[in-house]
C-alpha positions, 0 to 999 in steps of 0.5 A: 191705686191700681190703674187699668192696662198697666202692672205697675211693679213690672213698669217700674223695673222695666223703666229703671233699666231702660229709661234711668235718666227720667228718674223712679216713677211717682205715679201713673195716671190714665190720660184717656182711653177706651176708644183707641189706644190708652194713654198714660201720664207717668210722673217720675222723679226727673221729668214726665212722660207719657206711655202708649198701649193698645186698648183692652179686649176687642183689638182688631188685626193689624190695628193699634200696632205699637211699633208702627206708631213709635216707628213714624214718630221717630222718623219725623221727630228731626222734621217740621212736623210736631211730634213728641219726643220718642223715648223707648220701645217695649215689645215684651207683652209679659211687662204690662201685658202689651207692646208699648212706648214711651214718648216725652210729655208735651206741655198742651192740651187736646182740644174737643169742645169749643168750651175748652178752647177758651181763644177768641176768634182770631186765635181760633181761626189762626189755630184752624189754619195751622192744622191745615198746614201741618197736614200739608206739611205731613203731606209734602214730606219725602217719605223715602228720605226720612226712612219711611220707604218701606212704611207702606204699599201706596200702589192700590191704596183705596182698594186696600183701604176699602178692602181692609175696613170692610173686613174690619166691619165684618169683626166687629158688626152683630148684623147685617146692614144693608146700607152698608152694603150699598155704600162699599159697592158705591165707593168701590165704583166711584174711586178716583185716580190716586194722586201721588203717595204721601205719608198719611196720618190716618186719624188727623184732627184737632183732638189729635194734637196738643194745643198750647192756648196761652200765651200764644195758640200753638199746635204743640204735637201730632199725636195718635198716629197709629194708622199712619201708612203711606197712601192718598193724602186727600184721604186724610183731608177727607177724613179730617172733614168727616169729623167737622161740625159745621154751624147748622149741621144738627145732625153732626151734634149726634156723633159723639166723636171729636167734639164741637171745637170746630163750631167756635167763633173764628174757626174755618168751616169745612169749605175754608179748611179745604181752601187753606190746604188747598193753597198750601199744598197746591193739591187739587181738591175737586175730588174731595166729596168722595173722600169725605164720604170715604171718611165717614164709611172709615169712621163707622167701622172705627165707631162699630170697633168701639161699640164692639168693645163696649158690649164686651165691657171692654171700654175704659171711660164713661160715654160709650153707651151712645156710641153705637148710634152714630153708625148708621148716621155715618153711614147715612151722610156717605151716600149724601156726599156720594150724591153731591158728587154725583150731580156736581 
């Protein structure tokens, strides 16, 4: 069976040369794909491994950098931050049509909905707390000590991020959006002073981790490091809470990203998660409304990019026909967070 994005004979030959210890690949199957990098499970004779490659079609410049993702999980592997085992990197696009890397298969699942959680309130609360604790652990790392001193440019992180995502918007959007333009101006005007830079994940949420649900609920690995860099840790927290779905927030249900797992009984709400992170990290989260607004802005651009790939017919999977409608909602939510900050 043909698997989109994979030249199986070429991959089998490459693995035979570079990873003979995993044995002959027996099957390749798509785990998830289309919205971001494509992820495949390879069942091999000796062990299962996972392959990551960029999406098909419309790929924004600087996005979906496989070498960057490979480098960060390699740096984190010896630390307390759980990541999959890095195995091999391939920069040769002639093998499967794009750069890719292979990592060890992790016994865990990406949980997106409360129906998938299969955990009681106490376990759900512990899982949410652990999610905050791992985020704090990422931000507590000395990035210089783990070999990432040149992984990004910490100075001017927020203005540079704003400019970068505006450029991505221009490449993806198919029309003028006055409210987006107004949002950019408000964000530029209200930017807070940045605290000391840390490693940031760039897209941190529960379904970018792999969770083991039994016998004990545990986060086994943090994945999807394609947007990681050095920057403002509160930007990470703000984006995490952009994905959050609090009880009673019916508007959030119309944004088909990250699911509704945070509505599970016992799961921390937005304020509780922020408070637990602040307690563990010792960081001041007073400016959090700005960072959540910035998270909504960033997610609007990401979703517009996904929608652009859908319009081109370059997505793999289902459900993309609804995603474009989330963009104006995200822009509106960002404006409301800035209004909240202004009135505080």
